[in-house]
C-alpha positions as CSV (number, residue, x, y, z in Angstrom):
1,X,-0.2,-0.1,0.1
2,X,2.8,2.4,0.9
3,X,6.3,2.3,-0.4
4,X,9.5,3.8,1.1
5,X,10.9,6.8,-1.2
6,X,14.4,6.4,-1.9
7,X,16.7,9.1,0.2
8,X,17.0,12.5,-1.7
9,X,20.7,13.1,-3.1
10,X,21.9,16.5,-2.1
11,X,21.9,19.3,-4.6
12,X,25.4,20.5,-5.9
13,X,26.3,24.1,-4.9
14,X,25.1,26.8,-7.2
15,X,27.3,29.5,-8.1
16,X,25.9,33.0,-9.4
17,X,27.3,34.5,-12.7
18,X,28.7,37.8,-11.9
19,X,28.8,39.2,-15.4
20,X,24.9,39.6,-15.6
21,X,25.1,42.4,-13.2
22,X,22.5,41.7,-10.8
23,X,22.7,44.4,-7.9
24,X,23.4,43.5,-4.5
25,X,20.5,44.1,-1.8
26,X,20.0,47.7,-0.8
27,X,21.8,48.8,-4.4
28,X,19.3,50.6,-6.6
29,X,19.5,51.9,-10.1
30,X,20.8,48.9,-11.5
31,X,22.0,49.0,-15.6
32,X,19.7,46.7,-17.4
33,X,20.6,47.1,-21.0
34,X,19.1,45.4,-23.8
35,X,22.5,42.9,-24.3
36,X,21.6,41.3,-20.8
37,X,19.3,38.1,-20.9
38,X,15.7,38.7,-20.1
39,X,14.2,36.6,-17.0
40,X,10.7,35.4,-18.6
41,X,8.2,34.5,-16.0
42,X,6.4,31.2,-16.5
43,X,2.7,31.4,-17.4
44,X,0.8,29.6,-15.0
45,X,-2.4,27.8,-16.6
46,X,-5.6,29.1,-15.2
47,X,-8.1,26.9,-13.8
48,X,-11.4,26.3,-15.9
49,X,-14.3,28.5,-14.9
50,X,-17.5,26.3,-14.2
51,X,-21.2,27.0,-14.4
52,X,-22.5,23.8,-12.6
53,X,-25.7,22.0,-13.5
54,X,-28.8,23.7,-11.6
55,X,-27.3,27.1,-12.0
56,X,-28.5,29.9,-14.4
57,X,-26.4,33.0,-15.3
58,X,-27.8,36.0,-17.0
59,X,-25.3,38.6,-18.4
60,X,-21.7,38.8,-19.9
61,X,-18.9,36.4,-19.2
62,X,-15.3,37.0,-20.4
63,X,-12.3,34.4,-19.5
64,X,-9.1,34.2,-20.8
65,X,-9.1,30.4,-20.5
66,X,-11.5,27.3,-20.3
67,X,-15.3,27.9,-19.5
68,X,-17.4,24.8,-18.6
69,X,-20.9,25.1,-18.8
70,X,-23.3,22.5,-17.2
71,X,-26.0,24.9,-16.5
72,X,-27.9,27.6,-18.3
73,X,-26.3,30.8,-19.7
74,X,-28.0,33.5,-21.2
75,X,-26.2,36.6,-22.7
76,X,-22.7,37.1,-24.1
77,X,-19.9,35.0,-23.8
78,X,-16.1,35.4,-24.9
79,X,-13.6,32.8,-23.8
80,X,-10.4,31.1,-25.2
81,X,-12.2,27.8,-24.9
82,X,-15.8,26.9,-23.9
83,X,-17.2,23.3,-23.3
84,X,-21.0,23.0,-23.2
85,X,-21.7,20.0,-21.4
86,X,-24.6,17.4,-21.8
87,X,-26.6,19.4,-19.6
88,X,-25.7,22.7,-20.6
89,X,-27.5,25.4,-22.3
90,X,-25.9,28.6,-24.0
91,X,-28.7,31.2,-25.4
92,X,-27.3,34.4,-26.9
93,X,-23.9,35.3,-28.5
94,X,-20.8,33.0,-28.0
95,X,-17.1,33.9,-29.1
96,X,-14.3,31.3,-28.6
97,X,-11.5,29.9,-30.2
98,X,-12.4,26.5,-29.5
99,X,-15.8,25.5,-29.0
100,X,-17.1,21.9,-27.9
101,X,-21.1,21.5,-27.7
102,X,-22.3,18.3,-26.3
103,X,-25.6,20.0,-24.9
104,X,-27.4,23.4,-26.7
105,X,-26.2,26.3,-28.0
106,X,-28.7,29.1,-29.8
107,X,-27.9,32.1,-31.2
108,X,-24.7,34.0,-32.7
109,X,-21.7,31.7,-32.5
110,X,-17.7,33.0,-34.0
111,X,-15.5,30.4,-33.1
112,X,-12.5,29.0,-35.0
113,X,-12.7,24.9,-34.1
114,X,-16.4,23.9,-33.8
115,X,-16.7,20.4,-32.3
116,X,-20.6,18.9,-32.0
117,X,-21.1,16.1,-30.0
118,X,-23.5,13.2,-30.5
119,X,-26.2,14.5,-28.5
120,X,-25.5,18.2,-29.0
121,X,-27.9,21.0,-30.9
122,X,-26.1,23.9,-32.6
123,X,-28.9,26.3,-33.9
124,X,-28.4,30.0,-35.3
125,X,-25.8,32.2,-37.0
126,X,-22.7,30.2,-36.8
127,X,-19.2,31.5,-38.1
128,X,-16.4,28.9,-37.9
129,X,-12.9,27.9,-39.2
130,X,-13.0,24.4,-38.8
131,X,-16.1,21.9,-38.2
132,X,-16.5,18.6,-36.8
133,X,-19.9,17.1,-36.4
134,X,-20.3,13.8,-34.8
135,X,-22.7,11.0,-35.7
136,X,-26.1,12.3,-34.1
137,X,-25.4,15.8,-33.6
138,X,-27.9,18.4,-34.7
139,X,-27.1,21.6,-36.5
140,X,-29.5,24.2,-37.9
141,X,-29.3,27.8,-39.0
142,X,-26.9,29.9,-41.0
143,X,-23.4,28.4,-41.1
144,X,-20.6,30.5,-42.4
145,X,-16.7,29.2,-42.8
146,X,-14.3,32.0,-42.0
């Protein structure tokens, strides 16, 4: 059930490269010219936002990440990626790079990639770049390829 972990080896000593010009503590106005390497901060992926089953939202939703909808949303949605789950319903305007529909979407949709699941219904004015409709998925309305 439980296993013993192997012993952790000590880390080698790390030395600071003095040539990059990092100021000592308390020093100010360090010279950071363009020839020095830039230190990039890692991008932490955001957690998905969730509209749970039994929850109804009326209004505008804007997200830089993923939005999972199992409840009802009436209004405007703008997100990087949207998943409308089997019990999910979206009525209104939806803008996303990736839209995966397993439930029901009605209204104006603009997306790059549209994936319609086997029990899904998409109805309205749909602008898309790529579309995949699984067997059993239903689509209606005006579809325009970007």
